[in-house]
matplotlib code that plots the C-alpha trace (Angstrom):
import matplotlib.pyplot as plt

x = [-13.5, -14.2, -16.4, -13.3, -12.0, -11.4, -11.6, -9.6, -11.0, -11.2, -13.3, -15.7, -15.9, -16.8, -19.6, -21.0, -20.9, -22.6, -25.3, -26.0, -26.1, -28.3, -30.8, -30.9, -31.5, -34.1, -35.7, -36.1, -37.9, -40.2, -40.9, -41.8, -44.1, -45.8, -46.5, -47.7, -50.1, -51.4, -54.6, -55.2, -58.7, -57.3, -55.4, -58.1, -59.6, -56.2, -54.2, -55.0, -53.0, -51.2, -49.8, -50.1, -48.5, -49.8, -47.5, -47.9, -46.7, -45.1, -46.5, -44.8, -46.1, -48.3, -51.2, -51.6, -52.7, -56.0, -56.0, -55.4, -58.2, -60.6, -59.5, -60.2, -63.5, -64.5, -63.4, -64.6, -67.1, -67.2, -68.0, -64.9, -62.8, -64.3, -63.5, -59.8, -59.8, -61.1, -58.1, -55.7, -57.0, -57.0, -53.3, -52.5, -54.0, -52.0, -48.8, -49.5, -49.2, -45.6, -45.8, -44.4, -46.0, -49.4, -49.0, -47.8, -50.6, -53.3, -51.8, -52.0, -55.5, -56.5, -54.8, -56.7, -60.0, -59.4, -58.4, -60.9, -64.6, -66.9, -65.2, -64.0, -67.5, -68.8, -66.1, -66.3, -69.9, -68.5, -67.5, -70.0, -71.1, -69.9, -67.2, -64.6, -61.6, -63.6, -62.2, -58.6, -58.7, -60.5, -57.9, -55.0, -56.0, -57.0, -54.0, -51.5, -53.2, -52.8, -49.1, -48.5, -50.3, -48.3, -45.1, -46.1, -47.0, -43.8, -41.6, -43.5, -42.7, -39.0, -38.7, -41.0, -39.0, -40.1, -43.8, -45.4, -49.0, -52.1, -51.7, -48.3, -50.0, -52.7, -50.2, -48.2, -51.2, -53.1, -50.1, -51.9, -49.2, -48.6, -52.1, -53.7, -50.8, -47.7, -44.9, -44.5, -42.0, -41.5, -42.7, -39.3, -38.0, -41.2, -41.2, -37.6, -38.2, -41.4, -40.0, -37.4, -38.3, -35.9, -34.6, -30.9, -29.2, -25.6, -23.7, -24.7, -27.6, -30.2, -28.4, -28.2, -31.9, -32.7, -30.3, -32.0, -35.4, -34.3, -33.0, -36.2, -38.3, -36.1, -36.4, -40.2, -40.5, -38.2, -40.1, -43.4, -42.4, -40.9, -44.2, -46.1, -44.4, -43.7, -46.9, -45.1, -48.2, -50.6, -48.6, -48.4, -52.2, -52.3, -50.4, -50.7, -49.2, -46.5, -45.6, -44.7, -42.1, -38.5, -36.7, -34.7, -37.8, -39.6, -36.7, -36.7, -40.5, -40.2, -37.6, -39.4, -42.8, -41.5, -39.5, -41.8, -43.6, -43.2, -45.8, -48.5, -48.0, -47.1, -49.9, -48.8, -50.0, -51.5, -54.6, -54.7, -57.0, -54.4, -51.5, -53.3, -52.5, -49.0, -50.0, -50.0, -46.5, -45.1, -46.6, -44.9, -41.6, -41.5, -38.9, -41.3, -43.2, -40.0, -38.3, -41.2, -41.2, -37.5, -37.3, -40.0, -40.0, -37.3, -34.2, -35.6, -35.9, -33.2, -30.4, -27.4, -29.1, -26.2, -27.7, -30.0, -32.8, -33.2, -33.3, -35.9, -38.1, -37.6, -38.6, -41.6, -42.8, -42.1, -44.0, -46.8, -47.4, -46.8, -49.5, -51.9, -51.0, -51.5, -54.8, -54.8, -55.5, -53.9, -51.6, -50.3, -49.7, -47.6, -45.8, -44.9, -43.8, -41.5, -39.9, -39.6, -37.9, -35.6, -34.3, -33.5, -32.0, -29.6, -28.3, -28.1, -26.0, -23.8, -23.3, -22.6, -19.9, -18.3, -18.2, -14.7, -14.0, -15.8, -14.2, -10.8, -11.6, -12.6, -9.5, -7.3, -8.9, -7.7, -9.8, -10.9, -11.9, -13.8, -15.7, -16.5, -17.8, -20.0, -21.3, -22.3, -24.3, -25.7, -27.0, -28.8, -30.2, -31.5, -33.5, -34.8, -36.1, -37.7, -39.5, -40.7, -42.3, -43.6, -46.2, -48.0, -47.2, -48.5, -50.0, -49.1, -49.6, -47.3, -44.7, -45.0, -44.6, -41.4, -39.9, -40.6, -39.2, -36.2, -35.2, -36.4, -37.1, -34.5, -31.7, -28.8, -28.5, -31.2, -30.6, -26.8, -27.1, -29.6, -27.5, -24.4, -26.1, -27.4, -23.9, -22.6, -25.2, -24.4, -20.7, -21.5, -23.7, -20.8, -18.4, -20.8, -20.9, -17.1, -16.8, -19.3, -17.4, -14.1, -15.7, -17.2, -13.9, -12.1, -14.8, -14.4, -10.6, -11.0, -13.3, -10.8, -8.9, -5.2]
y = [47.0, 45.9, 43.2, 41.3, 40.6, 36.9, 34.7, 31.5, 28.4, 26.5, 29.3, 29.2, 25.5, 25.8, 28.3, 25.8, 23.0, 24.9, 26.3, 22.9, 21.1, 23.7, 23.6, 19.8, 19.7, 22.4, 21.1, 17.6, 19.1, 21.1, 18.1, 16.0, 18.7, 19.1, 15.4, 15.1, 18.0, 17.1, 15.6, 18.4, 19.9, 23.4, 22.1, 20.2, 23.1, 24.4, 21.2, 18.7, 15.8, 16.1, 19.1, 20.9, 23.7, 25.8, 26.8, 29.6, 29.6, 32.8, 34.4, 36.8, 39.3, 42.3, 40.2, 38.7, 42.0, 41.4, 37.8, 39.2, 41.7, 39.1, 36.7, 39.5, 40.2, 36.5, 36.1, 39.3, 40.7, 43.5, 46.3, 45.5, 45.6, 49.1, 50.2, 49.3, 50.9, 54.1, 54.1, 53.4, 56.3, 58.7, 58.0, 58.1, 61.6, 62.7, 61.4, 63.7, 66.7, 65.7, 66.4, 63.5, 64.8, 64.8, 61.2, 60.0, 61.8, 60.5, 57.0, 57.1, 58.4, 55.6, 53.0, 54.6, 54.1, 50.4, 50.3, 52.4, 52.8, 54.0, 53.8, 50.2, 49.0, 50.9, 49.7, 46.0, 46.2, 46.2, 42.6, 40.2, 37.1, 35.6, 33.0, 31.9, 33.9, 37.0, 39.2, 38.1, 38.6, 42.0, 43.4, 41.8, 43.0, 46.5, 47.2, 45.9, 47.8, 51.1, 50.3, 49.5, 52.6, 54.8, 53.3, 54.0, 57.6, 58.3, 56.8, 58.9, 62.0, 61.0, 60.3, 62.6, 62.1, 58.4, 59.3, 56.2, 55.6, 54.4, 51.1, 50.7, 51.1, 48.6, 46.0, 46.5, 46.3, 43.4, 41.1, 38.1, 36.3, 39.3, 40.8, 39.5, 38.7, 40.4, 40.7, 44.2, 44.8, 48.5, 49.9, 50.8, 47.2, 45.7, 48.0, 47.3, 43.6, 43.5, 46.0, 43.6, 42.0, 39.1, 38.3, 39.0, 36.6, 36.4, 33.2, 30.6, 32.7, 30.2, 27.4, 29.6, 30.3, 26.6, 25.8, 28.5, 27.1, 23.6, 24.9, 26.8, 23.7, 21.7, 24.6, 24.7, 21.0, 21.1, 24.0, 22.4, 19.1, 21.1, 22.9, 19.7, 18.2, 21.4, 23.3, 26.6, 28.6, 26.6, 26.1, 29.9, 30.1, 27.6, 29.4, 26.6, 24.1, 26.6, 27.3, 23.6, 23.7, 23.5, 26.8, 25.7, 24.6, 27.8, 29.9, 27.9, 28.2, 32.0, 32.4, 30.0, 31.6, 35.0, 33.8, 31.2, 33.4, 30.9, 28.7, 31.2, 30.4, 26.7, 25.3, 22.9, 20.9, 24.2, 25.4, 28.4, 30.3, 29.9, 30.8, 33.9, 35.8, 36.2, 37.4, 41.1, 41.4, 38.9, 40.6, 43.9, 42.3, 40.4, 41.7, 43.5, 45.6, 46.3, 47.4, 49.7, 51.4, 51.6, 53.2, 55.8, 56.6, 55.2, 55.7, 58.9, 60.6, 58.9, 59.2, 57.1, 56.5, 57.9, 61.1, 60.9, 63.4, 62.3, 58.7, 59.5, 61.2, 58.3, 55.6, 57.6, 58.1, 54.5, 53.0, 55.5, 54.1, 50.5, 51.1, 52.2, 49.2, 46.7, 48.3, 50.7, 49.0, 48.9, 45.9, 47.4, 50.7, 48.9, 46.8, 49.9, 51.9, 49.2, 48.6, 52.3, 52.7, 49.7, 51.1, 54.4, 52.8, 50.9, 54.1, 55.8, 52.9, 53.2, 56.9, 56.2, 53.7, 56.4, 58.8, 59.7, 57.5, 54.4, 54.8, 54.9, 51.7, 49.9, 51.2, 49.6, 46.2, 43.8, 43.6, 40.0, 41.1, 44.1, 41.7, 39.5, 42.5, 43.7, 40.2, 40.2, 43.4, 41.9, 38.9, 41.2, 43.3, 40.1, 39.2, 42.7, 42.5, 39.1, 40.5, 43.5, 41.3, 38.6, 41.1, 41.2, 37.7, 36.0, 37.8, 40.1, 37.4, 35.0, 37.7, 38.3, 34.6, 34.4, 37.5, 36.2, 32.7, 33.7, 36.8, 36.5, 33.0, 31.5, 34.0, 33.5, 30.0, 30.2, 33.8, 33.4, 30.1, 31.4, 34.6, 32.5, 30.3, 33.4, 34.9, 31.8, 32.2, 35.9, 35.1, 32.5, 35.0, 37.5, 34.9, 34.3, 38.0, 38.1, 35.3, 36.9, 40.2, 38.6, 36.7, 40.0, 41.7, 39.0, 39.2, 42.9, 42.5, 40.0, 42.4, 45.3, 45.9, 45.1]
z = [-54.0, -57.6, -58.9, -60.1, -56.6, -56.3, -53.2, -52.5, -54.2, -50.9, -49.4, -52.3, -52.0, -48.4, -49.2, -51.8, -49.4, -46.6, -48.9, -50.5, -47.1, -45.5, -48.4, -48.5, -44.7, -44.7, -47.8, -46.3, -43.3, -45.5, -47.8, -44.8, -43.4, -46.8, -47.1, -43.5, -44.0, -47.4, -45.8, -43.4, -43.5, -44.1, -47.1, -48.9, -50.9, -52.1, -52.8, -55.6, -57.1, -60.3, -62.0, -65.3, -67.3, -70.1, -73.0, -75.5, -79.1, -80.2, -83.3, -85.8, -88.5, -88.5, -89.7, -86.3, -84.9, -86.7, -85.4, -81.9, -82.1, -83.3, -80.5, -78.0, -79.5, -79.5, -75.8, -74.2, -76.7, -79.3, -76.7, -74.7, -77.9, -78.7, -75.1, -75.5, -79.0, -77.3, -74.9, -77.7, -79.8, -76.8, -76.1, -79.8, -80.1, -77.0, -78.7, -81.7, -79.4, -78.5, -74.8, -72.7, -69.4, -71.1, -72.4, -69.0, -67.2, -69.5, -69.3, -65.5, -65.6, -68.0, -65.6, -62.7, -64.5, -64.5, -60.8, -58.9, -58.7, -60.1, -63.5, -63.1, -62.5, -65.5, -67.8, -66.6, -67.9, -71.5, -71.2, -72.9, -71.0, -67.7, -67.3, -64.8, -65.9, -66.9, -64.1, -64.6, -68.4, -68.0, -65.6, -67.5, -71.0, -69.8, -67.7, -70.2, -72.9, -71.0, -70.4, -74.1, -75.3, -72.8, -74.1, -77.7, -76.8, -74.9, -77.7, -80.2, -78.2, -77.9, -81.6, -83.5, -86.7, -87.0, -87.5, -85.9, -87.0, -85.3, -87.2, -85.5, -82.1, -82.9, -84.2, -80.9, -78.6, -80.1, -80.5, -78.9, -77.0, -74.9, -74.8, -71.6, -69.4, -70.9, -70.5, -71.8, -74.5, -74.9, -78.2, -79.6, -79.2, -80.6, -83.6, -84.4, -84.5, -86.5, -89.0, -90.2, -93.5, -92.8, -89.3, -89.0, -86.7, -85.5, -86.2, -83.7, -82.3, -83.4, -81.6, -78.5, -78.7, -78.9, -76.0, -73.8, -74.7, -73.7, -70.4, -69.8, -70.4, -68.0, -65.4, -65.8, -65.3, -62.3, -60.6, -61.5, -59.8, -56.8, -56.2, -56.5, -53.5, -51.5, -50.7, -50.1, -51.0, -48.9, -45.6, -44.7, -44.7, -41.8, -39.0, -36.5, -38.9, -40.0, -36.4, -35.9, -38.7, -37.7, -37.9, -40.9, -42.8, -41.9, -43.3, -46.5, -46.8, -46.3, -49.1, -51.4, -50.9, -51.9, -54.9, -56.3, -58.7, -61.5, -59.9, -61.1, -64.8, -64.3, -62.3, -59.5, -56.5, -55.1, -57.0, -59.2, -56.7, -53.9, -56.2, -57.5, -54.4, -55.6, -59.1, -58.5, -57.1, -59.5, -62.5, -61.7, -61.0, -64.3, -66.8, -69.1, -66.5, -64.7, -67.9, -68.7, -65.3, -65.2, -68.7, -68.4, -64.6, -62.4, -64.6, -66.1, -62.7, -60.8, -63.4, -62.2, -58.9, -57.0, -55.5, -52.5, -53.5, -57.1, -56.0, -53.4, -56.0, -58.5, -55.9, -54.7, -58.3, -59.2, -56.2, -56.6, -60.1, -58.8, -56.2, -58.9, -61.0, -58.2, -57.1, -54.1, -50.8, -47.3, -48.0, -51.2, -49.5, -46.9, -49.5, -51.5, -48.5, -47.3, -50.7, -51.3, -48.0, -48.7, -51.9, -50.4, -47.3, -49.4, -51.0, -47.5, -46.3, -49.4, -48.8, -45.1, -46.1, -48.3, -45.4, -44.2, -41.2, -42.6, -46.0, -44.3, -42.4, -45.6, -47.3, -44.6, -45.4, -48.1, -51.2, -50.2, -46.7, -48.1, -50.3, -47.3, -45.3, -48.2, -48.7, -45.0, -45.4, -48.7, -46.7, -44.2, -47.1, -48.8, -45.7, -45.4, -49.0, -48.2, -45.2, -47.1, -49.8, -47.4, -46.2, -49.5, -50.8, -47.7, -44.8, -42.0, -39.4, -41.2, -41.4, -37.7, -37.1, -39.3, -37.6, -34.1, -34.8, -36.8, -35.0, -31.4, -30.1, -32.5, -31.5, -31.7, -33.1, -35.8, -36.7, -37.1, -38.9, -41.5, -41.9, -42.5, -45.1, -46.8, -46.7, -48.5, -51.2, -51.7, -52.1, -54.7, -56.6, -56.4, -57.8, -60.7, -61.4, -61.3, -63.8, -66.2, -65.9, -66.8, -69.7, -71.0, -70.7, -72.6, -75.3, -75.7, -75.9, -78.8, -80.6, -80.4, -83.6, -83.4]

ax = plt.figure().add_subplot(projection="3d")
ax.plot(x, y, z, "-o")
ax.set_aspect("equal")
plt.show()
């Protein structure tokens, strides 16, 4: 079954109606619960009125590397700056030897030094003074520095003819908008952009950038207001209150609490302390970190991700590094194991579907029915991913509560209802992918010479 398989318009309309109605109904229940619980004693320390967001102005030009270094020195102290320079020089020297395994190994060792005692305690002593965000800035600046330096070293090994210098690394690492919190732009992309004397833009690209920026601002405001009225990061901490939610509201809360990573950088009705518990998993899943891990580890080992053994090796290596990045502890071990298993389980199921008898059964189905069957399995896989990540983003007890309510005490009505609503959502996502694929095909046809 190809991605271009279409379904009847009436069927897609039904899916849209079901999904919209279900979200509206469940959202109403969650909103009422949030407002009723706003004055609970358990909520007082983590909920405050009003909301805020922090914006960052993007900077351009190599001169801002100096500005970034001075800003880091002024914030964290000169000794912390020298500490990071030491890690930069170490990975730069490793890049001169042209051995990728050495660069990756040294990068992981540097990352481990910021994640495990006794080295983390020793290095944190380089920070001057004491202030509220000291620990957050220390871990953010240090960890992202190691990732950036590792990217530089690996790109240097991959392209020895380009002769990257230490100055190139420093410009890359101390680009202030990305320094403390990322995201990570791999060195090759960064260097290609800053090396342009004059930006080269396609016709209409500037308008597209402005339109995307406008949509992003609208989305930020919408999410900010949403989190102000729906305390999705506070309710799971009060199990007695969460247990009184209707099944539909509990399901919506579960999905929202695992996909609401944007609240971390926005600031909402929930306080920053309460939202910080989702920081680790969100930060790795942001586009930059994901791109870095994919480029240098996951795709490098797994290739096309179609063979069982290479995929197993790729996922194990990826989540080993992920565990180190997040900070080794029991909950991270569990989160990494579940997600590593989930990725491999998807491939195993795909291989099983390609097995003779099952492949013949699917071949006997129409392409529309095949899409429906795959969407059903996609809905079940979606909830498996939600449960894997719920463990780390909330708590094991809340995960047990959700599993019990939605799978056991709510079976079959709640279980099948939520599965059907999710199925509708998956079908709408597939339809969007189909539309984009057709648009891309038409664009390529127009670009072909006659």
